[in-house]
N, C-alpha and C positions, 0 to 999 in steps of 0.2 A: 639718855631718855628724852631730854629736850629736843634733840635732833629728830627722834622718831615722832614726837608730837608735831614738830614743824612740818615734817614730810606728810603726816596725816592731814594737817590743816591745808597744806598746798594741794594735796590730792582731792580733798573735799571741795575746795574752792574751784579747782579745775573741773571737777564733775558737775558742780552747780552751774558753772559757766556753760558747759556743753548742753546740760539739760535746758538751761534758759534759751540757748540758741534754737533748740529743737521745738520748744513749746511756744515761743513768742511769735506773734503775727509778723509776717515778713512780706516784703515786696521783691520778689525774685527778678533779677535781670535774666534775660534770655540770650543764650549763645546758640545760634542756629547754623549748622554746617551742612553743605551738600546740595544747596538749592541751585537749580539751573532755570527751569521753567517757572517755578513757583516763587513768589516774592516773600520776603520776610513778613511784610504786613499781613499777607494771607494766612501764614502760619500763626501769627500772633492773634489774629482775629478768631481763629478756631479755638485757640487756648483760652481766650477771653470768655468764650461761651461756657466754660467750666466754673467760672466765678471763683478764681483762686485768690482774689484780693483779700488781704488781711487773714490769710490762713497760715498756720504754722507749718514747718517742714514736715512734721509728723502727719499732718492732714492732707498733704499733697501726695497723690498717688501717681508716680511716673508711668505705671502700666496703663492707667486710665487715660492719661494724655496720649500715650503711644497708640492705644486702640482707637481713640477718636481720630487722630491724624491719619491712620492707615485706612480709614473708611474712604478717603479720597482716591479716585481712580488713578491719580498721578503719583501716589506715594506707595512704594513697594514695601519699605521698611522704615519705621520711625523708632529710633532708640533714644529713650529719655531717661535722664538721671539727674538728681540734685547733688550739688557739691557744696561742701562747707569750706574747704581750703583749696587753693589759696584765696578763693572768693566764693561768697554765697551766691549761687546762680543755678539756673535750670539749663542743663546742657542737652541740646537736641541734635541728633545726627540723622539726617534724612537721606534715604536712598530713593531717588525718584524712579518711578516706573516709566518705561518707554513704550507707550501704546502703539499698536500697529494698525488699529482700525477704529473707526467711528461706527457705533452699533445703533441701528434705528429701531430695534425692538426691545422687548423686556430682556434685561441682562441678569444672569445669575450673579449674586453678590460676590461669590468667591472668585469670579473671573475679572474683577475690577482691575487687577494688575495687568491684564492682557489687553483689555479694550476700554474705550471710553463709552459710557452709556449714551443713550439718546439725549439730545440737547435738553429736552424737558426734564428728564431725570437728573442729568448732570447739573442742572441749575440748582438743585437742592443742596449741592455742596458749596454754593455761593463762591465759586472759584473763578477769579479773573484769568488764571492760567488756562483753565478749560475753555472759557469763552474765547480766549485768543486763539487756541488751537482750532476751534470751529471756524473762526473768522479767517485764519490762515488757510485752512483746508479749502474753503469755497472761493477764496480770492487768488490763490496761487498754487503752484505745484508743491506738494509735500510728500513725505514718504509714507503717509497714512493712506489707508484705503477706506472706502465706505462699505459697511457690511449690512445688507438688508435681509431680514428673515421674518417669516410670519409666526415664528415661535422662538422660545428661548432655546439656546443651544448648550449642550453639556460640554464638559471639559475635553472629552475625546473628540467631539465634532469640531470644536474650535481649534484643536491642535491639527487635525486633518486639513482644515481650511488654511491655517497658517502655513503648514508645510507645503501644501499644494501651491499657495500663493508665492512662496519663496522659490519653488522649483520653476514655476512658469516664468517668473521674473528673470531667473538665471538664464533660461533659454531665450527669452526676449533680448537679453543683453548680447548673447552669442549671435543671434540673427542680426541684430542691429550693427554689430561690429563687422559684418560681412556684406552689407548692402549700402549703397550710396546714400539713401534717404533713411537710414536706420534710426536716426534721432526722432523721427515721426512716430515710431512704434510706441514709445513710452512704456510705462509699467502698468501693472494692474491697478485700476482706480476704483473698481466696484466689484463686490462679490454678492451674488443674490441667491438666496435659497427660497424657491417659490412655494406655492400652496401645496403642490404635490411632491414636495421634497426633492426637486431637481436643483442642481447647483450649476451656476454660471459665473465665469470670471470675465471681466471686461477690461481691456486696455484702451488706449486712445483709438486704435485702429482695428483691433481684433476681439472677437467673442470666442471664448473657450467653453464648450458644452461638456460638462463633466459627468452628467448622469446623476443617479440617485445619491443622496446623502446616506452613506453606509460605510462600514469598515474598509471596503475595497476602494473607496474614493481615491486615496493617494496613489494606489497602484495603477489605477486607470489614468490618472494625470501623468504618471511617469512615462506612459506611452509617447508623450510628446517628444521625448528625446530621440525616438526612432525616426521621426519625420522632420527634424530640424534641418538636415541637409536638403531635403526636398523643398522645405519652406524657403530656405535661402535661395535656392535655384529659381523657384517660382516668383519670389518677391522682386527679382531683378527685371521681370517682364510683365508680371501680373500683380493685381492688388488682391490680396487675400481678405476675406470677410470673416470667416469663422474656422475653427478647428473643432471637430466633433470627436471627443474621446469617450463617448458614452456607450459605445456598442458592446455587446456581450462577447464579441470575438476580439482578437488583437488588432483589428483594423482601426485606422484613424482616417477620418474623412476631412479633406481640405476643401473649403468652399470659397469660390471666387466672387468678387463683387459683380453684380449683374449690371450690364450696360443699359 
């Protein structure tokens, strides 16, 4: 009987200790994993805005922290949990998004993982990492492109632009590897959707006219593959200025720089 009483007392003491840990105000240490572009200070600054000081474990909502962090265009996934053992801390695992474009118009919120919003909108995130990306983009060569549109683009349109951008770059690489001055071609640096919904891709040397923004856009851009041998041949003696992929037929027009 005394042994049962002792076990009960120990159980109650242990339970009371756990309850105390859960309800007492704490100052959680942060363990942040997965950062490349973003600094620890930037993440901590975002968390500080929630006012978690002197909150108990039960008052700290990991999902709320995760949702806040994932509003950043540079964060794809933020997994947050609190741990009691072996140490009381806030464990944050970040999967950063790899943006492919800077977008100069209104951006749909659920596309933040694909693009970085206009600099004015991005400033609302108070992100040193985003500011640095803008500075790097305009001061040096990066793998980002600039996307200009007079309207917000939906997810399907953004995918068509991304796929077209990648295909054109693959073909530019192929052409560059077969001509002496191929390094001058560069990659796509600007995509523009104008007021009448026409799409244009620009590299350092070439303009690609893709026609209307519609479901057939990517299929039109794929026509480029059929004229790559001709482009390689012409590039050895001529300087090309544009590639017109916008025709309703299967024709592709290659334009030369005018003297």
